[in-house]
C-alpha positions as CSV (number, residue, x, y, z in Angstrom):
1,M,117.6,97.4,79.3
2,P,121.0,96.2,78.7
3,K,122.5,95.4,82.2
4,N,125.6,97.8,80.7
5,K,123.3,100.8,81.0
6,I,122.9,100.4,84.2
7,I,125.2,103.0,86.0
8,R,127.2,101.9,89.2
9,I,128.9,104.6,91.1
10,P,131.3,103.4,93.5
11,T,131.2,103.9,97.2
12,E,133.9,103.0,98.5
13,G,136.0,106.0,100.2
14,L,133.3,107.4,99.8
15,S,132.6,109.9,103.2
16,H,129.3,109.5,104.7
17,Q,128.2,113.0,104.5
18,D,128.9,112.6,100.8
19,W,126.9,109.8,100.4
20,L,124.0,111.2,102.8
21,A,124.6,114.0,99.7
22,L,123.6,111.0,96.6
23,R,121.1,109.7,98.3
24,Q,119.5,113.0,99.4
25,K,118.9,113.7,94.8
26,S,116.5,110.3,94.6
27,I,114.5,108.6,95.6
28,G,115.9,105.2,97.4
29,G,114.6,102.1,98.6
30,S,113.9,103.2,101.7
31,D,111.5,106.0,100.2
32,A,109.3,103.9,97.9
33,A,107.2,102.4,100.6
34,A,106.8,106.0,101.8
35,I,105.5,107.5,99.2
36,I,102.9,104.7,98.0
37,G,101.9,105.0,101.8
38,L,103.6,101.2,103.1
39,N,105.9,103.1,106.1
40,P,104.7,103.6,109.7
41,W,108.0,106.0,109.9
42,S,107.6,107.6,106.6
43,T,105.4,110.0,104.7
44,P,105.7,111.8,101.0
45,Y,105.5,114.4,103.0
46,S,108.7,113.5,104.8
47,V,110.6,112.3,102.4
48,W,109.9,115.7,100.9
49,A,110.7,118.1,103.1
50,D,113.7,115.7,103.8
51,K,114.8,115.4,100.0
52,T,114.1,119.4,99.8
53,D,116.7,120.0,102.9
54,R,114.5,120.9,105.6
55,L,114.6,118.3,107.8
56,P,117.8,117.6,109.8
57,P,119.7,115.1,109.1
58,K,118.4,112.1,111.4
59,E,120.0,110.7,114.3
60,D,121.5,107.7,114.1
61,N,119.8,104.8,116.8
62,E,120.1,102.1,117.7
63,A,117.7,100.1,115.7
64,M,120.1,101.9,112.9
65,R,122.9,100.2,114.1
66,Q,122.3,97.2,114.5
67,G,120.6,96.8,111.3
68,R,124.5,98.2,109.9
69,D,126.4,96.3,112.5
70,F,123.8,92.9,112.2
71,E,124.2,93.2,108.2
72,D,127.4,90.9,107.8
73,Y,125.3,88.7,109.7
74,V,122.4,88.2,108.3
75,A,124.3,87.4,105.0
76,S,126.3,84.9,106.4
77,R,123.1,82.7,108.1
78,F,121.7,83.5,104.4
79,T,124.1,81.8,102.3
80,E,124.1,78.9,105.9
81,A,120.7,78.2,105.1
82,T,120.9,78.6,101.2
83,G,124.3,78.2,100.1
84,K,124.1,80.8,97.6
85,K,127.3,83.4,98.2
86,A,126.2,87.4,98.8
87,R,128.5,89.8,97.9
88,R,128.7,93.3,98.7
89,A,128.3,96.0,95.2
90,N,130.2,98.4,96.8
91,A,128.1,100.8,94.4
92,V,125.1,103.7,94.1
93,F,123.0,102.1,91.2
94,K,120.5,104.6,88.9
95,N,119.2,103.7,86.1
96,P,118.7,106.2,82.6
97,D,114.8,105.3,83.2
98,Y,114.3,106.1,86.3
99,P,116.4,109.1,86.5
100,F,114.4,109.8,90.1
101,A,115.4,106.8,92.1
102,H,118.6,105.2,93.0
103,A,119.7,102.0,94.4
104,N,122.1,101.1,97.2
105,I,121.6,97.3,98.0
106,D,122.8,95.3,100.9
107,R,124.4,92.4,98.2
108,M,124.4,90.9,94.8
109,I,124.1,86.7,94.8
110,V,127.2,85.5,92.6
111,G,126.1,83.7,90.2
112,E,122.2,84.8,90.0
113,D,120.5,87.6,88.0
114,A,119.6,88.9,91.8
115,G,120.3,90.5,94.6
116,L,119.4,90.5,98.9
117,E,118.2,92.6,101.2
118,C,119.5,91.9,104.5
119,K,116.7,93.4,107.2
120,T,117.2,93.1,111.4
121,T,113.8,94.0,112.9
122,S,113.0,93.7,117.3
123,V,111.0,90.9,119.1
124,L,107.6,92.9,118.8
125,N,107.6,92.4,115.3
126,L,107.2,88.7,115.5
127,K,103.9,88.3,114.2
128,K,104.8,89.5,110.4
129,F,106.9,86.5,110.0
130,K,104.5,84.0,110.7
131,D,103.2,81.5,108.2
132,G,105.3,83.2,104.9
133,E,104.4,87.1,105.6
134,Y,106.6,89.8,106.0
135,P,106.1,93.3,106.0
136,D,104.9,95.0,102.0
137,S,107.6,98.0,102.9
138,Y,109.9,95.4,102.6
139,Y,108.4,94.2,99.0
140,V,107.8,97.6,97.7
141,Q,112.0,98.2,98.6
142,C,113.1,94.9,97.0
143,M,111.2,96.1,93.7
144,H,112.2,99.5,93.7
145,Y,116.0,97.5,93.3
146,M,114.7,95.5,90.7
147,A,113.0,98.1,88.8
148,V,117.0,100.0,89.1
149,T,118.9,97.3,88.6
150,G,117.6,95.7,86.2
151,L,117.6,92.3,88.1
152,K,115.0,89.6,87.5
153,K,114.8,88.5,91.2
154,W,115.5,90.2,95.3
155,Y,116.0,88.1,97.8
156,L,115.0,89.4,101.7
157,A,116.7,87.9,104.5
158,V,114.8,88.8,108.2
159,L,116.9,88.7,111.9
160,V,114.7,89.2,114.1
161,L,116.4,89.5,117.5
162,N,116.6,86.5,120.1
163,Q,113.4,84.4,118.3
164,G,115.0,83.4,114.3
165,F,116.3,84.1,110.3
166,Y,113.8,84.1,107.7
167,W,114.8,84.7,104.5
168,Y,112.3,84.7,101.5
169,E,112.1,84.8,97.5
170,I,111.1,87.7,95.2
171,N,110.6,87.3,91.8
172,R,110.7,90.4,89.2
173,S,106.6,91.7,88.2
174,E,106.7,94.3,85.4
175,E,103.1,95.3,86.0
176,E,103.7,96.5,90.0
177,I,108.1,97.3,88.6
178,N,105.6,100.3,85.9
179,S,103.5,100.8,88.7
180,L,105.9,101.9,91.4
181,M,108.1,104.2,89.1
182,E,104.9,105.7,87.9
183,Q,103.8,106.3,91.2
184,E,108.3,107.7,92.5
185,A,107.8,109.2,88.8
186,D,104.6,111.2,90.1
187,F,106.3,112.1,93.7
188,W,109.7,113.3,92.4
189,E,107.4,116.5,90.5
190,Y,106.7,117.4,93.8
191,V,111.0,117.8,94.7
192,K,111.5,119.3,91.3
193,T,109.4,121.9,92.0
194,D,109.6,122.0,94.8
195,K,105.6,122.2,96.2
196,E,104.6,120.2,99.3
197,P,102.7,116.9,98.8
198,P,99.3,116.6,100.1
199,A,98.7,116.4,103.8
200,D,97.4,112.9,105.1
201,G,96.3,113.2,108.3
202,F,99.6,110.9,109.4
203,D,101.4,111.8,113.0
204,V,104.4,111.6,110.7
205,T,103.4,113.9,108.3
206,T,102.3,116.6,111.3
207,D,106.2,116.0,112.9
208,A,108.0,117.5,109.4
209,I,105.3,120.3,108.9
210,K,105.8,121.3,112.9
211,T,109.5,121.3,111.9
212,V,109.4,122.6,108.7
213,Y,107.9,125.8,109.8
214,A,109.1,125.6,113.4
215,D,110.2,129.7,113.0
216,S,107.1,131.9,113.4
217,S,106.0,135.0,112.4
218,D,103.0,138.0,113.2
219,G,101.5,137.8,109.6
220,I,98.3,137.4,108.6
221,V,97.5,135.2,105.9
222,N,94.4,135.0,103.9
223,L,92.8,131.6,103.8
224,F,90.6,132.5,101.3
225,G,89.0,129.0,100.2
226,R,89.5,127.4,103.5
227,E,85.9,128.6,105.4
228,N,84.6,125.1,104.6
229,L,87.7,122.6,105.2
230,I,87.6,124.5,108.9
231,K,84.0,123.5,109.3
232,E,84.4,120.6,108.0
233,Y,87.4,120.6,110.8
234,Y,84.7,121.2,114.0
235,A,81.9,118.6,112.7
236,Q,84.7,116.0,112.6
237,K,85.5,117.0,116.0
238,E,81.8,116.9,116.6
239,N,82.6,113.0,115.2
240,E,85.7,112.2,117.1
241,K,83.9,113.1,120.7
242,A,80.6,111.2,119.6
243,I,83.5,107.8,119.2
244,Q,85.2,108.9,122.2
245,S,82.1,108.7,124.6
246,K,81.0,105.4,123.0
247,I,83.8,104.0,123.7
248,E,83.5,105.1,126.7
249,E,80.2,103.7,127.2
250,I,81.5,99.8,125.5
251,K,83.9,100.0,128.2
252,Q,81.7,100.6,130.8
253,T,79.5,97.9,130.4
254,L,81.9,95.9,129.7
255,M,83.4,97.1,133.7
256,M,80.1,96.8,134.7
257,D,80.0,92.7,133.3
258,L,82.9,91.9,135.0
259,G,82.9,94.0,138.8
260,E,85.4,92.3,140.7
261,N,86.4,89.4,138.8
262,E,89.7,90.4,136.8
263,T,89.0,88.4,133.4
264,G,86.2,87.6,131.3
265,T,85.5,85.9,127.8
266,V,84.2,84.9,124.7
267,G,84.0,83.8,121.6
268,A,87.8,85.1,120.7
269,Y,88.1,87.7,123.1
270,K,89.4,88.3,126.4
271,V,88.8,91.0,128.9
272,T,91.2,92.4,131.8
273,W,90.8,94.6,134.4
274,K,93.5,94.0,136.1
275,P,94.9,95.9,139.4
276,Q,98.8,98.4,138.1
277,S,100.2,100.1,140.6
278,K,102.4,103.3,138.7
279,W,105.2,105.3,140.6
280,T,105.4,108.9,139.4
281,F,107.4,112.3,141.1
282,D,105.3,115.2,142.7
283,H,107.3,118.2,141.5
284,K,104.9,120.6,143.1
285,K,105.2,119.3,146.4
286,F,108.5,119.0,146.6
287,A,108.9,122.8,145.4
288,E,106.7,123.3,148.6
289,E,108.7,121.4,151.1
290,H,111.9,122.7,149.3
291,T,111.5,126.5,149.1
292,D,115.4,126.8,149.6
293,M,116.4,125.4,147.1
294,D,117.1,126.7,143.2
295,L,115.1,123.8,140.9
296,E,114.7,125.9,137.7
297,K,118.1,124.2,136.5
298,Y,115.8,120.7,137.0
299,F,113.3,121.6,134.1
300,K,113.6,121.6,131.2
301,T,111.5,123.8,128.4
302,S,110.8,123.3,125.0
303,S,109.3,126.0,122.2
304,F,106.8,124.8,120.0
305,R,104.1,126.4,117.5
306,K,100.5,125.4,119.7
307,F,97.8,125.5,116.4
308,D,94.6,125.9,117.5
309,I,91.2,127.5,115.8
310,K,88.0,129.9,117.0
311,E,85.5,131.0,115.6
312,N,84.7,134.6,115.2
313,K,81.0,135.5,116.0
314,N,81.9,138.9,115.2
315,R,82.0,138.1,111.5
316,R,78.6,135.7,111.5
């Protein structure tokens, strides 16, 4: 597509609330990896619930704050390392070929048909950047940006806090862009039709479902067609018990092998069984010994819906 057909929506002067409302109307780069199952913090269901306004706005956290605050520094380090100048786009990009998508990019590269994505991550993720590697979710995000903007290349700059700075060059792949955009278009149908995506087994999806259906009534629904699914649930629970029992059996065998020793080694593996101390507060004993104190204000009450399946033996 000719670049003069790419739509630029200026973000200067746009309030944070207006910016959030804008990004909610289509798929962004950070959503793309979740849609194809490569984002550990988000899933197709949670993205759907967010886009259909079923989830509360995400609360700002320290990682998000640091990512914003360090963005200028990461861009500066990229320029220092490569000699390439990067400037802010100050716009959200839209592409008529992909009306379901948008690109809110960090930087444009001056004099090149390219953009720059700036990342800041914890030292706990350091091993993900060894030997020229980086997370797949970053790759998908950059490919999404190239699809929307029409640019031919994307640079990725990553600051691993207190440990290192890395940068990568990602070239446009029409084959992968086409595949990604097809999957995003398929996902967007769930949003357009207000139909829930299928379950996927991830905890993030469970949390989103609990939020979407936090309220309940005493109604009864006919689960016609789900009997075999419930039978499978029981079968999988039995498999889970067997697996956990086997894991414990292996653990017991290795513990007996170690005996009084704290460490054992074999091939590429090291097994340890070391003493540790854990400090806990015995609130029951404290309450028994301080009956004159009102402890109710120190207890936090949380409300939730408990999920359970029981067999009605009278219907067998």
